[in-house]
All heavy atoms as a GROMACS GRO file, in nm:
protein
  593
    1MET      N    1   7.128   9.995  -4.665
    1MET     CA    2   7.006  10.040  -4.603
    1MET      C    3   7.005   9.989  -4.460
    1MET      O    4   6.969   9.876  -4.435
    1MET     CB    5   6.892   9.986  -4.688
    1MET     CG    6   6.759   9.974  -4.622
    1MET     SD    7   6.645  10.081  -4.700
    1MET     CE    8   6.536  10.100  -4.568
    2PRO      N    9   7.046  10.066  -4.365
    2PRO     CA   10   7.061  10.019  -4.228
    2PRO      C   11   6.932   9.976  -4.161
    2PRO      O   12   6.933   9.887  -4.079
    2PRO     CB   13   7.122  10.139  -4.156
    2PRO     CG   14   7.127  10.250  -4.252
    2PRO     CD   15   7.087  10.201  -4.385
    3GLU      N   16   6.820  10.038  -4.195
    3GLU     CA   17   6.694  10.002  -4.129
    3GLU      C   18   6.644   9.864  -4.168
    3GLU      O   19   6.574   9.800  -4.093
    3GLU     CB   20   6.588  10.107  -4.159
    3GLU     CG   21   6.621  10.242  -4.103
    3GLU     CD   22   6.527  10.349  -4.152
    3GLU    OE1   23   6.422  10.315  -4.209
    3GLU    OE2   24   6.559  10.466  -4.135
    4HIS      N   25   6.676   9.821  -4.289
    4HIS     CA   26   6.631   9.691  -4.340
    4HIS      C   27   6.748   9.622  -4.409
    4HIS      O   28   6.751   9.608  -4.531
    4HIS     CB   29   6.514   9.709  -4.436
    4HIS     CG   30   6.397   9.776  -4.374
    4HIS    ND1   31   6.313   9.711  -4.285
    4HIS    CD2   32   6.349   9.901  -4.384
    4HIS    CE1   33   6.219   9.794  -4.245
    4HIS    NE2   34   6.239   9.910  -4.302
    5PRO      N   35   6.847   9.579  -4.332
    5PRO     CA   36   6.969   9.525  -4.394
    5PRO      C   37   6.946   9.396  -4.470
    5PRO      O   38   7.028   9.359  -4.555
    5PRO     CB   39   7.062   9.503  -4.274
    5PRO     CG   40   6.971   9.487  -4.158
    5PRO     CD   41   6.852   9.575  -4.187
    6HIS      N   42   6.837   9.326  -4.445
    6HIS     CA   43   6.812   9.198  -4.513
    6HIS      C   44   6.710   9.211  -4.626
    6HIS      O   45   6.664   9.110  -4.678
    6HIS     CB   46   6.767   9.093  -4.412
    6HIS     CG   47   6.868   9.071  -4.303
    6HIS    ND1   48   6.991   9.016  -4.327
    6HIS    CD2   49   6.864   9.100  -4.171
    6HIS    CE1   50   7.059   9.011  -4.214
    6HIS    NE2   51   6.985   9.062  -4.118
    7ALA      N   52   6.676   9.334  -4.662
    7ALA     CA   53   6.582   9.355  -4.770
    7ALA      C   54   6.639   9.298  -4.900
    7ALA      O   55   6.756   9.317  -4.931
    7ALA     CB   56   6.550   9.503  -4.786
    8VAL      N   57   6.554   9.230  -4.975
    8VAL     CA   58   6.593   9.178  -5.106
    8VAL      C   59   6.527   9.270  -5.209
    8VAL      O   60   6.405   9.270  -5.225
    8VAL     CB   61   6.546   9.032  -5.125
    8VAL    CG1   62   6.580   8.984  -5.264
    8VAL    CG2   63   6.608   8.943  -5.019
    9TRP      N   64   6.608   9.349  -5.276
    9TRP     CA   65   6.559   9.448  -5.371
    9TRP      C   66   6.539   9.385  -5.508
    9TRP      O   67   6.623   9.310  -5.555
    9TRP     CB   68   6.658   9.564  -5.379
    9TRP     CG   69   6.662   9.641  -5.252
    9TRP    CD1   70   6.752   9.625  -5.151
    9TRP    CD2   71   6.571   9.742  -5.209
    9TRP    NE1   72   6.721   9.711  -5.049
    9TRP    CE2   73   6.612   9.784  -5.081
    9TRP    CE3   74   6.458   9.800  -5.267
    9TRP    CZ2   75   6.544   9.884  -5.010
    9TRP    CZ3   76   6.391   9.899  -5.197
    9TRP    CH2   77   6.433   9.940  -5.070
   10ARG      N   78   6.428   9.421  -5.570
   10ARG     CA   79   6.395   9.367  -5.703
   10ARG      C   80   6.376   9.481  -5.801
   10ARG      O   81   6.318   9.583  -5.768
   10ARG     CB   82   6.266   9.285  -5.696
   10ARG     CG   83   6.283   9.164  -5.607
   10ARG     CD   84   6.153   9.094  -5.589
   10ARG     NE   85   6.172   8.990  -5.488
   10ARG     CZ   86   6.121   8.871  -5.497
   10ARG    NH1   87   6.044   8.840  -5.597
   10ARG    NH2   88   6.145   8.783  -5.403
   11THR      N   89   6.424   9.460  -5.921
   11THR     CA   90   6.409   9.556  -6.029
   11THR      C   91   6.324   9.492  -6.137
   11THR      O   92   6.341   9.373  -6.167
   11THR     CB   93   6.547   9.595  -6.086
   11THR    OG1   94   6.628   9.644  -5.980
   11THR    CG2   95   6.535   9.700  -6.193
   12SER      N   96   6.236   9.567  -6.197
   12SER     CA   97   6.148   9.514  -6.300
   12SER      C   98   6.228   9.453  -6.414
   12SER      O   99   6.330   9.510  -6.458
   12SER     CB  100   6.059   9.625  -6.356
   12SER     OG  101   5.988   9.579  -6.469
   13SER      N  102   6.182   9.341  -6.465
   13SER     CA  103   6.247   9.279  -6.581
   13SER      C  104   6.222   9.364  -6.706
   13SER      O  105   6.289   9.345  -6.807
   13SER     CB  106   6.194   9.138  -6.602
   13SER     OG  107   6.054   9.141  -6.625
   14LEU      N  108   6.128   9.458  -6.701
   14LEU     CA  109   6.102   9.546  -6.815
   14LEU      C  110   6.201   9.663  -6.821
   14LEU      O  111   6.204   9.735  -6.919
   14LEU     CB  112   5.959   9.601  -6.807
   14LEU     CG  113   5.849   9.495  -6.811
   14LEU    CD1  114   5.712   9.558  -6.793
   14LEU    CD2  115   5.855   9.415  -6.940
   15SER      N  116   6.280   9.679  -6.717
   15SER     CA  117   6.383   9.783  -6.715
   15SER      C  118   6.494   9.739  -6.809
   15SER      O  119   6.547   9.628  -6.797
   15SER     CB  120   6.435   9.800  -6.573
   15SER     OG  121   6.540   9.893  -6.570
   16ALA      N  122   6.533   9.826  -6.899
   16ALA     CA  123   6.631   9.789  -7.003
   16ALA      C  124   6.758   9.730  -6.945
   16ALA      O  125   6.797   9.620  -6.979
   16ALA     CB  126   6.664   9.910  -7.089
   17ASN      N  127   6.823   9.802  -6.856
   17ASN     CA  128   6.946   9.750  -6.797
   17ASN      C  129   6.943   9.757  -6.644
   17ASN      O  130   7.044   9.737  -6.580
   17ASN     CB  131   7.069   9.824  -6.851
   17ASN     CG  132   7.066   9.971  -6.815
   17ASN    OD1  133   6.982  10.017  -6.740
   17ASN    ND2  134   7.159  10.045  -6.871
   18GLY      N  135   6.827   9.790  -6.589
   18GLY     CA  136   6.814   9.798  -6.444
   18GLY      C  137   6.865   9.926  -6.383
   18GLY      O  138   6.860   9.944  -6.263
   19ALA      N  139   6.915  10.019  -6.466
   19ALA     CA  140   6.976  10.140  -6.411
   19ALA      C  141   6.880  10.258  -6.399
   19ALA      O  142   6.902  10.346  -6.319
   19ALA     CB  143   7.094  10.181  -6.498
   20ASP      N  144   6.776  10.261  -6.478
   20ASP     CA  145   6.681  10.373  -6.474
   20ASP      C  146   6.544  10.324  -6.428
   20ASP      O  147   6.446  10.335  -6.499
   20ASP     CB  148   6.668  10.438  -6.612
   20ASP     CG  149   6.789  10.522  -6.645
   20ASP    OD1  150   6.848  10.577  -6.552
   20ASP    OD2  151   6.822  10.535  -6.764
   21CYS      N  152   6.541  10.272  -6.311
   21CYS     CA  153   6.417  10.213  -6.262
   21CYS      C  154   6.412  10.228  -6.111
   21CYS      O  155   6.509  10.268  -6.047
   21CYS     CB  156   6.416  10.065  -6.299
   21CYS     SG  157   6.254   9.989  -6.292
   22VAL      N  158   6.297  10.200  -6.056
   22VAL     CA  159   6.287  10.191  -5.911
   22VAL      C  160   6.304  10.045  -5.872
   22VAL      O  161   6.283   9.955  -5.953
   22VAL     CB  162   6.152  10.245  -5.857
   22VAL    CG1  163   6.138  10.394  -5.886
   22VAL    CG2  164   6.035  10.168  -5.913
   23GLN      N  165   6.342  10.024  -5.750
   23GLN     CA  166   6.354   9.890  -5.695
   23GLN      C  167   6.256   9.878  -5.579
   23GLN      O  168   6.230   9.974  -5.508
   23GLN     CB  169   6.496   9.863  -5.646
   23GLN     CG  170   6.597   9.865  -5.758
   23GLN     CD  171   6.738   9.850  -5.706
   23GLN    OE1  172   6.778   9.910  -5.608
   23GLN    NE2  173   6.817   9.767  -5.775
   24VAL      N  174   6.202   9.758  -5.561
   24VAL     CA  175   6.103   9.732  -5.458
   24VAL      C  176   6.149   9.616  -5.372
   24VAL      O  177   6.205   9.518  -5.422
   24VAL     CB  178   5.965   9.700  -5.521
   24VAL    CG1  179   5.862   9.665  -5.416
   24VAL    CG2  180   5.917   9.816  -5.606
   25ALA      N  181   6.124   9.626  -5.242
   25ALA     CA  182   6.150   9.517  -5.148
   25ALA      C  183   6.031   9.507  -5.054
   25ALA      O  184   5.964   9.605  -5.025
   25ALA     CB  185   6.278   9.542  -5.070
   26VAL      N  186   6.004   9.387  -5.007
   26VAL     CA  187   5.899   9.364  -4.908
   26VAL      C  188   5.966   9.311  -4.783
   26VAL      O  189   6.043   9.215  -4.788
   26VAL     CB  190   5.795   9.262  -4.960
   26VAL    CG1  191   5.685   9.240  -4.858
   26VAL    CG2  192   5.736   9.308  -5.093
   27VAL      N  193   5.938   9.375  -4.670
   27VAL     CA  194   5.999   9.335  -4.543
   27VAL      C  195   5.890   9.324  -4.437
   27VAL      O  196   5.782   9.379  -4.452
   27VAL     CB  197   6.107   9.436  -4.497
   27VAL    CG1  198   6.222   9.441  -4.596
   27VAL    CG2  199   6.049   9.573  -4.474
   28ASN      N  200   5.922   9.256  -4.330
   28ASN     CA  201   5.830   9.248  -4.217
   28ASN      C  202   5.840   9.377  -4.138
   28ASN      O  203   5.949   9.422  -4.104
   28ASN     CB  204   5.865   9.128  -4.127
   28ASN     CG  205   5.830   8.998  -4.193
   28ASN    OD1  206   5.726   8.985  -4.256
   28ASN    ND2  207   5.919   8.902  -4.182
   29GLY      N  208   5.724   9.434  -4.107
   29GLY     CA  209   5.722   9.560  -4.034
   29GLY      C  210   5.717   9.544  -3.884
   29GLY      O  211   5.724   9.639  -3.810
   30SER      N  212   5.704   9.422  -3.837
   30SER     CA  213   5.700   9.398  -3.694
   30SER      C  214   5.772   9.267  -3.666
   30SER      O  215   5.825   9.204  -3.756
   30SER     CB  216   5.556   9.392  -3.643
   30SER     OG  217   5.494   9.274  -3.688
   31ASP      N  218   5.768   9.225  -3.541
   31ASP     CA  219   5.835   9.099  -3.504
   31ASP      C  220   5.762   8.976  -3.556
   31ASP      O  221   5.817   8.868  -3.557
   31ASP     CB  222   5.847   9.090  -3.351
   31ASP     CG  223   5.940   9.196  -3.298
   31ASP    OD1  224   6.029   9.240  -3.373
   31ASP    OD2  225   5.922   9.236  -3.181
   32SER      N  226   5.636   8.992  -3.597
   32SER     CA  227   5.558   8.877  -3.642
   32SER      C  228   5.586   8.848  -3.789
   32SER      O  229   5.552   8.926  -3.877
   32SER     CB  230   5.408   8.905  -3.624
   32SER     OG  231   5.333   8.801  -3.683
   33HIS      N  232   5.650   8.734  -3.816
   33HIS     CA  233   5.679   8.696  -3.954
   33HIS      C  234   5.557   8.634  -4.022
   33HIS      O  235   5.558   8.618  -4.143
   33HIS     CB  236   5.796   8.598  -3.958
   33HIS     CG  237   5.923   8.658  -3.910
   33HIS    ND1  238   5.996   8.746  -3.985
   33HIS    CD2  239   5.989   8.647  -3.793
   33HIS    CE1  240   6.101   8.786  -3.918
   33HIS    NE2  241   6.100   8.727  -3.801
   34LYS      N  242   5.455   8.601  -3.947
   34LYS     CA  243   5.338   8.536  -4.005
   34LYS      C  244   5.226   8.634  -4.035
   34LYS      O  245   5.131   8.599  -4.103
   34LYS     CB  246   5.286   8.427  -3.911
   34LYS     CG  247   5.387   8.315  -3.893
   34LYS     CD  248   5.334   8.210  -3.801
   34LYS     CE  249   5.439   8.100  -3.782
   34LYS     NZ  250   5.394   7.995  -3.695
   35ASN      N  251   5.236   8.757  -3.988
   35ASN     CA  252   5.131   8.854  -4.007
   35ASN      C  253   5.155   8.934  -4.134
   35ASN      O  254   5.237   9.025  -4.138
   35ASN     CB  255   5.124   8.948  -3.885
   35ASN     CG  256   5.010   9.045  -3.893
   35ASN    OD1  257   4.937   9.050  -3.991
   35ASN    ND2  258   4.996   9.125  -3.789
   36ARG      N  259   5.082   8.901  -4.240
   36ARG     CA  260   5.101   8.968  -4.369
   36ARG      C  261   5.064   9.116  -4.362
   36ARG      O  262   5.118   9.196  -4.435
   36ARG     CB  263   5.018   8.898  -4.476
   36ARG     CG  264   5.069   8.760  -4.509
   36ARG     CD  265   4.987   8.700  -4.618
   36ARG     NE  266   5.008   8.780  -4.738
   36ARG     CZ  267   5.018   8.731  -4.859
   36ARG    NH1  268   5.008   8.603  -4.877
   36ARG    NH2  269   5.037   8.808  -4.962
   37ALA      N  270   4.974   9.152  -4.273
   37ALA     CA  271   4.932   9.291  -4.260
   37ALA      C  272   5.044   9.379  -4.206
   37ALA      O  273   5.040   9.500  -4.219
   37ALA     CB  274   4.809   9.302  -4.171
   38SER      N  275   5.147   9.318  -4.146
   38SER     CA  276   5.257   9.397  -4.090
   38SER      C  277   5.369   9.420  -4.191
   38SER      O  278   5.467   9.486  -4.160
   38SER     CB  279   5.313   9.330  -3.965
   38SER     OG  280   5.385   9.213  -4.002
   39ARG      N  281   5.354   9.367  -4.312
   39ARG     CA  282   5.458   9.385  -4.413
   39ARG      C  283   5.470   9.532  -4.451
   39ARG      O  284   5.374   9.608  -4.444
   39ARG     CB  285   5.426   9.305  -4.539
   39ARG     CG  286   5.431   9.158  -4.519
   39ARG     CD  287   5.404   9.086  -4.648
   39ARG     NE  288   5.274   9.128  -4.702
   39ARG     CZ  289   5.228   9.094  -4.820
   39ARG    NH1  290   5.299   9.017  -4.899
   39ARG    NH2  291   5.110   9.135  -4.862
   40LEU      N  292   5.589   9.570  -4.493
   40LEU     CA  293   5.613   9.703  -4.547
   40LEU      C  294   5.670   9.688  -4.688
   40LEU      O  295   5.749   9.597  -4.715
   40LEU     CB  296   5.712   9.779  -4.459
   40LEU     CG  297   5.665   9.813  -4.319
   40LEU    CD1  298   5.778   9.877  -4.240
   40LEU    CD2  299   5.544   9.905  -4.322
   41PHE      N  300   5.630   9.776  -4.775
   41PHE     CA  301   5.678   9.778  -4.913
   41PHE      C  302   5.773   9.896  -4.926
   41PHE      O  303   5.735  10.010  -4.899
   41PHE     CB  304   5.560   9.790  -5.009
   41PHE     CG  305   5.469   9.671  -5.004
   41PHE    CD1  306   5.372   9.660  -4.906
   41PHE    CD2  307   5.483   9.568  -5.095
   41PHE    CE1  308   5.289   9.550  -4.899
   41PHE    CE2  309   5.400   9.457  -5.090
   41PHE     CZ  310   5.304   9.448  -4.992
   42LEU      N  311   5.896   9.869  -4.964
   42LEU     CA  312   6.001   9.970  -4.974
   42LEU      C  313   6.030   9.998  -5.121
   42LEU      O  314   6.033   9.906  -5.204
   42LEU     CB  315   6.128   9.921  -4.907
   42LEU     CG  316   6.115   9.865  -4.765
   42LEU    CD1  317   6.249   9.812  -4.716
   42LEU    CD2  318   6.060   9.970  -4.671
   43VAL      N  319   6.053  10.125  -5.153
   43VAL     CA  320   6.082  10.166  -5.291
   43VAL      C  321   6.203  10.259  -5.287
   43VAL      O  322   6.209  10.350  -5.204
   43VAL     CB  323   5.961  10.238  -5.354
   43VAL    CG1  324   5.992  10.282  -5.496
   43VAL    CG2  325   5.837  10.150  -5.352
   44ARG      N  326   6.299  10.234  -5.377
   44ARG     CA  327   6.415  10.322  -5.386
   44ARG      C  328   6.453  10.339  -5.534
   44ARG      O  329   6.412  10.262  -5.622
   44ARG     CB  330   6.533  10.266  -5.308
   44ARG     CG  331   6.595  10.142  -5.368
   44ARG     CD  332   6.711  10.091  -5.284
   44ARG     NE  333   6.774   9.976  -5.348
   44ARG     CZ  334   6.871   9.906  -5.294
   44ARG    NH1  335   6.917   9.938  -5.174
   44ARG    NH2  336   6.923   9.803  -5.357
   45ASP      N  337   6.535  10.438  -5.560
   45ASP     CA  338   6.585  10.469  -5.694
   45ASP      C  339   6.704  10.378  -5.723
   45ASP      O  340   6.801  10.375  -5.647
   45ASP     CB  341   6.627  10.615  -5.698
   45ASP     CG  342   6.674  10.662  -5.834
   45ASP    OD1  343   6.700  10.578  -5.924
   45ASP    OD2  344   6.687  10.784  -5.851
   46SER      N  345   6.699  10.306  -5.833
   46SER     CA  346   6.808  10.214  -5.866
   46SER      C  347   6.939  10.287  -5.894
   46SER      O  348   7.046  10.229  -5.876
   46SER     CB  349   6.771  10.126  -5.986
   46SER     OG  350   6.756  10.206  -6.103
   47LYS      N  351   6.933  10.415  -5.936
   47LYS     CA  352   7.055  10.491  -5.962
   47LYS      C  353   7.119  10.542  -5.834
   47LYS      O  354   7.234  10.583  -5.834
   47LYS     CB  355   7.024  10.610  -6.053
   47LYS     CG  356   6.981  10.572  -6.193
   47LYS     CD  357   6.957  10.695  -6.278
   47LYS     CE  358   6.856  10.788  -6.220
   47LYS     NZ  359   6.720  10.782  -6.259
   48ASN      N  360   7.041  10.543  -5.724
   48ASN     CA  361   7.091  10.595  -5.596
   48ASN      C  362   7.044  10.503  -5.484
   48ASN      O  363   6.964  10.543  -5.399
   48ASN     CB  364   7.042  10.738  -5.576
   48ASN     CG  365   7.103  10.802  -5.455
   48ASN    OD1  366   7.200  10.753  -5.397
   48ASN    ND2  367   7.046  10.914  -5.414
   49PRO      N  368   7.093  10.380  -5.479
   49PRO     CA  369   7.043  10.284  -5.381
   49PRO      C  370   7.072  10.322  -5.236
   49PRO      O  371   7.005  10.274  -5.144
   49PRO     CB  372   7.113  10.154  -5.417
   49PRO     CG  373   7.231  10.194  -5.500
   49PRO     CD  374   7.194  10.322  -5.566
   50ASP      N  375   7.168  10.412  -5.214
   50ASP     CA  376   7.196  10.456  -5.077
   50ASP      C  377   7.118  10.582  -5.040
   50ASP      O  378   7.133  10.636  -4.930
   50ASP     CB  379   7.346  10.482  -5.060
   50ASP     CG  380   7.427  10.354  -5.072
   50ASP    OD1  381   7.377  10.249  -5.028
   50ASP    OD2  382   7.538  10.360  -5.127
   51GLY      N  383   7.035  10.630  -5.132
   51GLY     CA  384   6.954  10.750  -5.107
   51GLY      C  385   6.831  10.715  -5.026
   51GLY      O  386   6.824  10.613  -4.959
   52GLY      N  387   6.732  10.798  -5.035
   52GLY     CA  388   6.609  10.780  -4.959
   52GLY      C  389   6.528  10.659  -5.002
   52GLY      O  390   6.539  10.611  -5.116
   53VAL      N  391   6.447  10.613  -4.910
   53VAL     CA  392   6.359  10.499  -4.935
   53VAL      C  393   6.218  10.538  -4.897
   53VAL      O  394   6.196  10.594  -4.789
   53VAL     CB  395   6.404  10.375  -4.852
   53VAL    CG1  396   6.305  10.261  -4.865
   53VAL    CG2  397   6.542  10.331  -4.895
   54LEU      N  398   6.123  10.513  -4.986
   54LEU     CA  399   5.982  10.534  -4.954
   54LEU      C  400   5.929  10.405  -4.890
   54LEU      O  401   5.961  10.296  -4.935
   54LEU     CB  402   5.902  10.565  -5.080
   54LEU     CG  403   5.942  10.691  -5.156
   54LEU    CD1  404   5.864  10.700  -5.286
   54LEU    CD2  405   5.919  10.814  -5.071
   55THR      N  406   5.847  10.420  -4.787
   55THR     CA  407   5.792  10.305  -4.716
   55THR      C  408   5.639  10.312  -4.724
   55THR      O  409   5.580  10.415  -4.693
   55THR     CB  410   5.836  10.305  -4.569
   55THR    OG1  411   5.978  10.304  -4.565
   55THR    CG2  412   5.784  10.182  -4.497
   56PHE      N  413   5.578  10.202  -4.768
   56PHE     CA  414   5.433  10.194  -4.782
   56PHE      C  415   5.379  10.080  -4.696
   56PHE      O  416   5.437   9.971  -4.692
   56PHE     CB  417   5.394  10.163  -4.928
   56PHE     CG  418   5.430  10.269  -5.026
   56PHE    CD1  419   5.552  10.267  -5.092
   56PHE    CD2  420   5.342  10.372  -5.055
   56PHE    CE1  421   5.586  10.365  -5.185
   56PHE    CE2  422   5.374  10.470  -5.148
   56PHE     CZ  423   5.496  10.466  -5.213
   57THR      N  424   5.265  10.104  -4.631
   57THR     CA  425   5.191   9.997  -4.565
   57THR      C  426   5.121   9.917  -4.675
   57THR      O  427   5.110   9.964  -4.789
   57THR     CB  428   5.086  10.052  -4.468
   57THR    OG1  429   4.987  10.124  -4.544
   57THR    CG2  430   5.149  10.140  -4.361
   58PRO      N  431   5.068   9.798  -4.644
   58PRO     CA  432   4.996   9.722  -4.747
   58PRO      C  433   4.881   9.802  -4.810
   58PRO      O  434   4.865   9.800  -4.932
   58PRO     CB  435   4.945   9.600  -4.672
   58PRO     CG  436   5.048   9.578  -4.565
   58PRO     CD  437   5.085   9.718  -4.522
   59GLY      N  438   4.806   9.875  -4.730
   59GLY     CA  439   4.694   9.953  -4.784
   59GLY      C  440   4.742  10.064  -4.876
   59GLY      O  441   4.684  10.087  -4.983
   60GLU      N  442   4.848  10.132  -4.837
   60GLU     CA  443   4.904  10.239  -4.920
   60GLU      C  444   4.961  10.183  -5.050
   60GLU      O  445   4.943  10.241  -5.156
   60GLU     CB  446   5.014  10.312  -4.843
   60GLU     CG  447   4.964  10.392  -4.726
   60GLU     CD  448   5.074  10.438  -4.633
   60GLU    OE1  449   5.183  10.375  -4.627
   60GLU    OE2  450   5.052  10.538  -4.562
   61TRP      N  451   5.029  10.069  -5.041
   61TRP     CA  452   5.089  10.008  -5.159
   61TRP      C  453   4.982   9.966  -5.260
   61TRP      O  454   4.994   9.994  -5.379
   61TRP     CB  455   5.173   9.887  -5.118
   61TRP     CG  456   5.240   9.818  -5.232
   61TRP    CD1  457   5.214   9.694  -5.280
   61TRP    CD2  458   5.346   9.870  -5.314
   61TRP    NE1  459   5.296   9.664  -5.385
   61TRP    CE2  460   5.379   9.772  -5.408
   61TRP    CE3  461   5.416   9.990  -5.315
   61TRP    CZ2  462   5.478   9.790  -5.505
   61TRP    CZ3  463   5.515  10.008  -5.412
   61TRP    CH2  464   5.545   9.909  -5.505
   62HIS      N  465   4.876   9.904  -5.211
   62HIS     CA  466   4.769   9.861  -5.302
   62HIS      C  467   4.694   9.980  -5.360
   62HIS      O  468   4.655   9.976  -5.478
   62HIS     CB  469   4.677   9.762  -5.231
   62HIS     CG  470   4.745   9.632  -5.203
   62HIS    ND1  471   4.782   9.543  -5.302
   62HIS    CD2  472   4.788   9.576  -5.087
   62HIS    CE1  473   4.843   9.438  -5.249
   62HIS    NE2  474   4.849   9.457  -5.119
   63ALA      N  475   4.677  10.088  -5.283
   63ALA     CA  476   4.615  10.209  -5.338
   63ALA      C  477   4.704  10.269  -5.447
   63ALA      O  478   4.654  10.314  -5.551
   63ALA     CB  479   4.591  10.310  -5.226
   64PHE      N  480   4.835  10.269  -5.425
   64PHE     CA  481   4.929  10.318  -5.526
   64PHE      C  482   4.920  10.234  -5.654
   64PHE      O  483   4.910  10.287  -5.765
   64PHE     CB  484   5.072  10.318  -5.471
   64PHE     CG  485   5.177  10.344  -5.574
   64PHE    CD1  486   5.193  10.472  -5.628
   64PHE    CD2  487   5.260  10.242  -5.619
   64PHE    CE1  488   5.290  10.497  -5.724
   64PHE    CE2  489   5.357  10.266  -5.714
   64PHE     CZ  490   5.372  10.393  -5.767
   65LEU      N  491   4.923  10.102  -5.639
   65LEU     CA  492   4.914  10.015  -5.757
   65LEU      C  493   4.782  10.034  -5.831
   65LEU      O  494   4.779  10.035  -5.954
   65LEU     CB  495   4.930   9.868  -5.715
   65LEU     CG  496   5.068   9.829  -5.664
   65LEU    CD1  497   5.070   9.681  -5.625
   65LEU    CD2  498   5.177   9.860  -5.764
   66ASP      N  499   4.673  10.050  -5.757
   66ASP     CA  500   4.543  10.077  -5.821
   66ASP      C  501   4.550  10.208  -5.901
   66ASP      O  502   4.497  10.216  -6.012
   66ASP     CB  503   4.432  10.085  -5.717
   66ASP     CG  504   4.396   9.949  -5.658
   66ASP    OD1  505   4.434   9.845  -5.716
   66ASP    OD2  506   4.330   9.948  -5.552
   67GLY      N  507   4.615  10.310  -5.844
   67GLY     CA  508   4.630  10.436  -5.914
   67GLY      C  509   4.711  10.422  -6.042
   67GLY      O  510   4.678  10.482  -6.144
   68VAL      N  511   4.815  10.341  -6.039
   68VAL     CA  512   4.896  10.317  -6.159
   68VAL      C  513   4.810  10.245  -6.264
   68VAL      O  514   4.808  10.284  -6.381
   68VAL     CB  515   5.021  10.233  -6.126
   68VAL    CG1  516   5.093  10.188  -6.252
   68VAL    CG2  517   5.116  10.313  -6.036
   69ARG      N  518   4.739  10.143  -6.222
   69ARG     CA  519   4.654  10.068  -6.316
   69ARG      C  520   4.546  10.155  -6.376
   69ARG      O  521   4.508  10.139  -6.493
   69ARG     CB  522   4.589   9.949  -6.245
   69ARG     CG  523   4.684   9.836  -6.219
   69ARG     CD  524   4.611   9.715  -6.160
   69ARG     NE  525   4.706   9.633  -6.093
   69ARG     CZ  526   4.719   9.621  -5.960
   69ARG    NH1  527   4.638   9.686  -5.880
   69ARG    NH2  528   4.811   9.543  -5.909
   70ASP      N  529   4.493  10.249  -6.297
   70ASP     CA  530   4.385  10.337  -6.343
   70ASP      C  531   4.436  10.463  -6.411
   70ASP      O  532   4.360  10.554  -6.440
   70ASP     CB  533   4.294  10.375  -6.226
   70ASP     CG  534   4.218  10.257  -6.170
   70ASP    OD1  535   4.205  10.153  -6.240
   70ASP    OD2  536   4.172  10.266  -6.055
   71ASP      N  537   4.568  10.470  -6.436
   71ASP     CA  538   4.633  10.582  -6.504
   71ASP      C  539   4.608  10.715  -6.432
   71ASP      O  540   4.590  10.818  -6.494
   71ASP     CB  541   4.584  10.589  -6.649
   71ASP     CG  542   4.678  10.666  -6.739
   71ASP    OD1  543   4.798  10.672  -6.708
   71ASP    OD2  544   4.631  10.722  -6.839
   72LYS      N  545   4.610  10.713  -6.300
   72LYS     CA  546   4.585  10.833  -6.219
   72LYS      C  547   4.704  10.929  -6.216
   72LYS      O  548   4.689  11.042  -6.172
   72LYS     CB  549   4.550  10.794  -6.075
   72LYS     CG  550   4.429  10.709  -6.062
   72LYS     CD  551   4.304  10.790  -6.077
   72LYS     CE  552   4.184  10.702  -6.048
   72LYS     NZ  553   4.060  10.766  -6.068
   73PHE      N  554   4.820  10.886  -6.260
   73PHE     CA  555   4.939  10.968  -6.250
   73PHE      C  556   4.990  11.021  -6.384
   73PHE      O  557   5.097  11.079  -6.390
   73PHE     CB  558   5.051  10.888  -6.180
   73PHE     CG  559   5.008  10.828  -6.050
   73PHE    CD1  560   4.994  10.690  -6.035
   73PHE    CD2  561   4.977  10.908  -5.942
   73PHE    CE1  562   4.953  10.635  -5.915
   73PHE    CE2  563   4.934  10.854  -5.821
   73PHE     CZ  564   4.924  10.718  -5.808
   74SER      N  565   4.916  11.002  -6.490
   74SER     CA  566   4.964  11.040  -6.623
   74SER      C  567   4.976  11.191  -6.641
   74SER      O  568   5.049  11.235  -6.728
   74SER     CB  569   4.873  10.980  -6.730
   74SER     OG  570   4.743  11.033  -6.717
   75ASP      N  571   4.907  11.269  -6.560
   75ASP     CA  572   4.912  11.414  -6.576
   75ASP      C  573   5.018  11.481  -6.488
   75ASP      O  574   5.029  11.603  -6.486
   75ASP     CB  575   4.776  11.476  -6.549
   75ASP     CG  576   4.729  11.454  -6.406
   75ASP    OD1  577   4.783  11.364  -6.338
   75ASP    OD2  578   4.637  11.525  -6.362
   76LEU      N  579   5.098  11.402  -6.418
   76LEU     CA  580   5.204  11.460  -6.333
   76LEU      C  581   5.320  11.505  -6.420
   76LEU      O  582   5.352  11.441  -6.521
   76LEU     CB  583   5.252  11.357  -6.232
   76LEU     CG  584   5.149  11.312  -6.127
   76LEU    CD1  585   5.208  11.203  -6.039
   76LEU    CD2  586   5.104  11.430  -6.043
   77PRO      N  587   5.385  11.615  -6.382
   77PRO     CA  588   5.499  11.663  -6.463
   77PRO      C  589   5.617  11.569  -6.457
   77PRO      O  590   5.635  11.490  -6.373
   77PRO     CB  591   5.535  11.797  -6.398
   77PRO     CG  592   5.462  11.805  -6.269
   77PRO     CD  593   5.357  11.698  -6.269
   0.00000   0.00000   0.00000
């Protein structure tokens, strides 16, 4: 991942073998390492780690997690 070469990718421990899951990394979005609001949340497919990466701001990430907790995505195909 050239844009974030130092990203530490994590896979859920609930993933059976880590192969059919998404991976998440948190990186600094600006030069300020102390500003938590500048963090970016990165998501990629564990089966295709060199493929595309979704990037979320803190607000977007927390809205996504709230949607997961509230079962907002259960009707998606």
